[in-house]
C-alpha positions in Angstrom: -60.0 6.1 -29.8 -62.2 8.7 -31.5 -60.2 9.2 -34.6 -61.1 10.0 -38.2 -61.9 6.4 -39.0 -64.3 6.1 -36.0 -66.0 9.4 -36.9 -66.4 8.4 -40.6 -67.8 4.9 -39.8 -70.2 6.3 -37.2 -71.4 9.0 -39.6 -71.9 6.7 -42.6 -73.8 4.2 -40.5 -76.0 7.1 -39.1 -74.9 6.4 -35.5 -73.6 10.0 -35.0 -73.6 13.2 -37.0 -70.2 14.3 -38.5 -70.1 17.3 -36.0 -70.8 15.1 -32.9 -68.5 16.3 -30.1 -65.6 14.1 -29.2 -67.0 13.5 -25.7 -70.3 12.3 -27.0 -68.6 9.6 -29.1 -66.2 8.7 -26.4 -69.1 8.3 -23.9 -71.0 6.0 -26.4 -68.0 3.7 -26.7 -67.3 3.7 -22.9 -71.0 2.8 -22.1 -70.7 -0.1 -24.6 -67.4 -1.3 -23.1 -68.8 -1.2 -19.6 -71.3 -4.0 -20.7 -68.5 -6.4 -21.5 -68.5 -9.4 -19.2 -65.4 -9.9 -17.1 -63.7 -12.9 -18.6 -60.6 -13.5 -20.8 -61.3 -13.1 -24.5 -60.0 -14.7 -27.6 -59.2 -12.4 -30.5 -61.8 -12.3 -33.2 -59.1 -12.0 -35.8 -58.9 -15.2 -37.8 -56.0 -14.0 -40.1 -58.3 -14.8 -43.1 -60.5 -11.7 -42.6 -60.3 -8.4 -44.3 -56.8 -7.2 -45.4 -55.2 -5.1 -42.8 -58.0 -5.8 -40.2 -55.8 -7.9 -38.1 -52.1 -8.7 -37.6 -50.0 -11.0 -35.4 -50.3 -9.9 -31.8 -47.4 -8.1 -30.2 -46.0 -9.0 -26.8 -47.8 -6.0 -25.4 -51.1 -7.1 -27.1 -50.9 -10.5 -25.4 -50.0 -9.1 -21.9 -52.4 -9.9 -19.1 -54.8 -7.0 -18.5 -58.4 -6.3 -17.8 -61.1 -7.6 -20.2 -62.3 -4.1 -21.0 -58.8 -3.1 -22.1 -58.6 -6.2 -24.3 -62.0 -5.4 -25.9 -61.1 -1.7 -26.4 -57.9 -2.7 -28.1 -59.6 -5.3 -30.3 -62.4 -2.8 -31.2 -60.0 -0.1 -32.1 -57.9 -2.4 -34.2 -61.0 -3.5 -36.2 -62.2 0.1 -36.7 -58.7 1.0 -38.1 -58.8 -2.0 -40.4 -62.2 -1.1 -41.7 -61.3 2.6 -42.1 -58.1 1.9 -43.9 -59.4 -0.7 -46.3 -63.1 0.0 -46.8 -64.5 3.2 -45.3 -62.0 5.4 -47.1 -62.5 9.2 -47.1 -62.7 9.7 -50.9 -63.4 6.3 -52.3 -65.4 4.1 -49.9 -65.7 0.4 -50.8 -69.0 -0.2 -49.1 -70.0 -3.1 -51.3 -67.0 -5.1 -50.0 -67.0 -3.8 -46.4 -67.5 -6.4 -43.6 -69.9 -3.8 -42.1 -71.9 -3.4 -45.3 -74.9 -5.3 -44.0 -75.2 -2.7 -41.2 -75.4 0.3 -43.4 -78.7 2.2 -43.2 -81.1 2.3 -46.2 -81.2 0.2 -49.4 -78.0 -1.6 -50.3 
């Protein structure tokens, strides 16, 4: 889960420093996931959202599993979509990013 996209988004939003240890970031996400209520979830992907932020679910994606696993997979998918399309390493597109309103400081 803690990949380059996750680190970049967390750093740019001032949630973690770039040098934060893997375990610290992993624990942050795990604590957040443990607060997810146990119920089945609908995907937040509306197919009209940001390009690349969602795709048609695979058979594995729709398999029955614990809610926390569903949320983890959805969260990771959304992070990858934002990282690939907006929070790029060299040329971030913050002004078009769906997370833009959460960036710290003046916009």
